[in-house]
C-alpha positions in Angstrom: 269.1 151.1 84.3 266.7 152.6 86.8 266.8 152.1 90.5 264.2 149.9 92.3 262.7 150.1 95.8 263.3 147.1 98.1 260.1 145.4 99.2 261.4 144.9 102.7 263.5 147.9 103.8 261.9 150.3 101.3 265.3 151.8 100.3 266.3 152.4 96.7 268.9 150.1 95.2 270.6 149.4 91.9 269.3 146.0 90.6 271.5 143.5 88.8 271.4 144.1 85.0 270.6 140.5 84.1 268.0 139.8 86.7 266.5 143.2 87.4 263.0 142.2 86.2 262.7 139.4 88.8 264.5 141.1 91.7 262.4 142.1 94.6 264.9 142.8 97.4 268.2 144.6 97.8 271.5 142.9 98.7 271.2 143.4 102.5 271.2 140.0 104.2 268.1 140.8 106.2 266.1 141.7 103.1 267.4 138.6 101.3 266.5 136.4 104.2 263.0 137.8 104.3 262.6 137.2 100.6 263.8 133.6 100.9 261.3 133.0 103.8 258.5 134.5 101.8 259.3 132.4 98.7 259.6 129.3 100.8 256.2 130.0 102.5 254.6 130.4 99.1 256.2 127.2 97.8 255.0 125.2 100.8 251.5 126.5 100.5 251.5 125.4 96.8 253.0 122.0 97.8 251.5 121.0 101.1 252.1 117.3 100.9 255.8 117.6 99.9 257.2 116.8 103.4 254.8 113.9 104.0 255.7 112.3 100.7 259.4 112.9 101.2 259.3 111.4 104.7 257.5 108.3 103.3 260.2 107.9 100.6 262.9 108.2 103.3 261.2 105.6 105.5 260.8 103.2 102.5 264.5 103.6 101.6 265.6 102.9 105.2 263.5 99.7 105.2 265.1 98.5 102.0 268.7 99.4 103.1 268.7 98.3 106.8 272.2 98.7 108.3 273.4 101.1 105.7 274.4 103.8 108.1 276.0 101.3 110.6 278.2 100.0 107.7 278.9 103.5 106.5 280.1 104.7 109.9 282.2 101.5 110.3 283.9 102.2 106.9 284.3 105.9 107.6 285.6 106.5 111.1 286.6 110.1 110.4 283.0 110.9 109.4 281.7 109.3 112.7 284.2 111.2 114.8 283.3 114.5 113.1 279.6 113.8 113.5 280.0 113.1 117.2 281.8 116.4 117.8 279.2 118.4 115.8 276.3 116.6 117.6 277.9 117.5 121.0 278.0 121.1 119.8 274.3 121.0 118.7 273.3 119.4 122.0 275.2 122.0 123.9 273.5 124.8 122.1 270.1 123.3 122.8 270.9 122.9 126.5 272.3 126.4 126.8 269.1 128.0 125.5 267.4 127.5 128.8 269.3 126.4 131.9 267.2 124.0 134.0 267.9 126.1 137.1 266.5 129.2 135.3 263.3 127.3 134.5 262.9 126.1 138.0 263.4 129.6 139.4 260.9 130.9 136.9 258.4 128.3 138.0 258.9 129.3 141.6 258.5 133.0 140.8 255.3 132.4 138.9 253.8 130.2 141.7 254.9 132.8 144.4 253.2 135.6 142.4 250.0 133.5 142.4 250.2 132.8 146.1 250.8 136.5 146.9 247.8 137.6 144.8 245.7 134.9 146.5 246.6 136.1 149.9 245.8 139.7 149.0 242.5 138.6 147.6 241.6 136.7 150.8 242.7 139.7 153.0 240.8 142.3 151.0 238.0 140.1 149.7 238.2 142.0 146.5 236.7 140.6 143.3 239.3 142.4 141.2 242.2 140.6 143.0 240.4 137.3 142.5 240.2 137.9 138.8 243.9 138.7 138.7 244.7 135.5 140.6 242.6 133.5 138.1 244.3 135.2 135.2 247.8 134.6 136.7 246.9 130.9 137.2 245.7 130.6 133.6 248.9 132.3 132.3 251.0 129.9 134.4 249.2 126.8 133.2 249.5 128.0 129.5 253.2 128.7 130.0 253.9 125.3 131.7 251.9 123.5 129.0 254.0 125.1 126.3 257.2 124.4 128.2 256.3 120.7 128.5 255.4 120.5 124.8 258.7 122.1 123.9 260.7 119.7 126.1 258.9 116.7 124.6 259.8 117.9 121.1 263.4 118.5 122.1 263.7 114.9 123.4 262.6 113.5 120.0 
């Protein structure tokens, strides 16, 4: 059987003899991950309402079966304990992504940079410096808006 070229890393590989016609990527994890992501994107573009419909189905089921999870957890204490441990780990990972102190120092640093540029602009009365101050303020506002949006989504 002939070798094929991987779509992602562009290296030659020996395809599997039974699935060689459909294979598009080699066996490297990074290439397979890219292939899965591409396939998922294509599927989602063909089925744009899938998540909405699925969410509606889940909500409907929860309405019909109120108290199901409370009863399940009461009947399965091992499941509840394991879930709490895993949830603590997930929460810890989320918290460690960005330490609050780091964000505060980043805010301070950005605001200080804006003040310094503003003072330079006042001292030199240079239009170029004023433009840089404006750009820096816009960057800060965009950044803080994205940060607030991310924090809101993390809380939900």
